[in-house]
N, C-alpha and C positions, 0 to 999 in steps of 0.2 A: 831664790827660788827654792820652793819646797818639794821634797819626793815624797807623794802620797802612796807608794808602792809599798804598802806594810803587810805583814803576816798577821792576820786577824784571828781572835779566838776561835771564831767559827769555822776557819779554815785549818786551826790547830786541832779542834775537836773533830773533825771529819778524818785527817789523816790519822790521830790516834783510835779511831774506830774502825778505820781500815785496818790498820795494823792489829787490832784486837782481833777482828775477824778472820784475818788471814791467820793468826797464830792457833785460833780456837780450829779452825778447819784442818790445819796442820797436826794438831794434837790429837785432834780426833781419828785421823788417818793413821797416825802413828799407833796409838792405843788400839783400834780396831785392828789393826796387822798383828799387834801382839797378842790380843784376845783370839785371833785366828790361829795365830801359832800355837797358842798354849791349849787350845782345843784339839787341834791335829795332833800335838805330842800327846796329851791324855789318849787320844783314840787308839794312838800307835801302842801305848803301854798296856790298855785294857787287851787289845787284839793279841798282843805278843804273850800275856798271862793266859790268855784262853788258850792259845796253841801250844804253849809249854806245860802247862799242867794236864794232868789226866783227870777226866771226869768219871772214868771207871773203876771200879774195885771188884775184887772177887770176893763174895760173899758165901764163907763156908769152905768144906773141903774140895779138893780136885780128885774124881774118881776116876780110874781106868778099869775097863773090863779086859780080862784076859783073852785072847784069842789062840787059834791054832798055831802050832809050831812055836810056843813060848813067845809069842808076840802081843804086843797092845793091839786091841780090836777098836775100842773108843775111849775117848776123854771126855768127862763130863764136868762143869762147873756151872756156878752160878754169878751172876753179874749183877751189879747194883751201882748206881749213882753215887761218887764221892760226895762228900758232905759239900754243900754249895754248888754242886754241878749243875749244868743245865741239861735240859733232855737231848738225849743220843738219839739219831736215827738209826735203827738196827739193820735196816735195808741196805746203808752204806757203809756199816761194819765189817772188815774183813778179818781173817784169822789165818795166821801162817805156823805151821808147825814144823820144827827144824831140828834134824838131829845131825850127830857128827858128819853123816854120809847124805843126807837128803833134806830138801826143802820143798815143801807142797803147801799152795796158798788156797783158801777155801772164802768163798762168799756167804752171803747168808741165805743163799738159795742151796747151797750145798751142806749146810749144816741142819740139824733139826733144834728148834726153839721151843721152849713152854714157857708161858708167861704166869707170874703169881703177884698177887696183890693182897695185903692184908691176911695172909694165910690160905686163901682161897686159888683156886685155879681161875684166870679170867684171860681169854683172849685178848690181846691187844689189837684192836683193828688198825690203828696209825702205826704200829711197830715203833714207837717212841717208848724208850727207856726215860721211865719219868721217875719223880720222888715217889718214894715207898713202893717201888715196883721192882721185880726180880726177873730176871730170864735165866732160864736153864739152858745152857747151849750144850750139845752133844755133837762131837765131831767124829765121825768114821771114816772109813777109806785112807788110813794114815800110812805114812812111808814106815819102813820097818824099824819097831821100837822094841828092841828084846830086852830079856832080862838085865838089871843093872844098868841100862842106858840112861843115858842124861838127854832129856828133850825139853825143848822151848816153845811155848804156844804165845805167840804174840798177837794181841788183840789191838787191831788197828782202826778208831773211830774215825768218822770223816774230819771230825775236828778234835783238837787237843792232842795229846801225846800219847804215843802206842804203850800198852801196857803189857810187859813179858812176864808169862808165868814159867819160872825154870823149877822142873822137877826131874827125878829119878825114879825111874821103874824099880819094881821091888825085886827081890834075887829069886823069886819064884813067881811063875805065872801059869794057873790053869785055866784051860778053857771055859769060858762062862762065869767064872769067878771075879767079884768086884774088889778092888784095891783103893784105900785111899793113899795118895802118893804126897809125898813133903819135898 
C-alpha cells in the first residue's frame, strides 16, 4: 500500500510566502513604531531647546531717569531678537522689577513701547518683535530704587527663558537727569 499524502512543492511555496508576508508586516510595524518614536523624541528636543533658550537680548545701554527724593523714576532699554530667534509677541511679554525690598510686575499695557526698524521709527501693528526690529521699553511707576541700590528687571516672553537685567543705581540721582547704568 502506497501513501500518497506528500508535501508538494506548491504547498511549500505557499507556506514560505505566508511566512515572508507575516515577517514583512511585522517588520513594517516595528520600523513604523521606531520612526514614530524617533520623530516624537526630536519634537521633544526641539521644544525643550526653544523653551530653555532666550530669544531676546538687550541692545544698547540701560538708561534710568532720576526722580524726586533720590529715587529712580523710569528704566529704559532696547530689546531685539537673539540670533536665530523666532518672533516674539510683545503683547504677551511681562516685566518684573525687583529690589531687595519689593517686586512689581508689569504687562505690555503698563509699559511704554516704541518700535524701530532700519534706523527709522515704525509702528509695529502686529506687536511681534521680528528680525531687524528693535523695541524701546520704558517702565515707570517703579518700586523704590534709591542711590546705590541693586535692581533686577526680568523680561519674561511667552515662549523661551526669561532674560534678567541686573543693574546698580548710581551714587547720585538728580530729578530729571538720565544715567546709563551697568
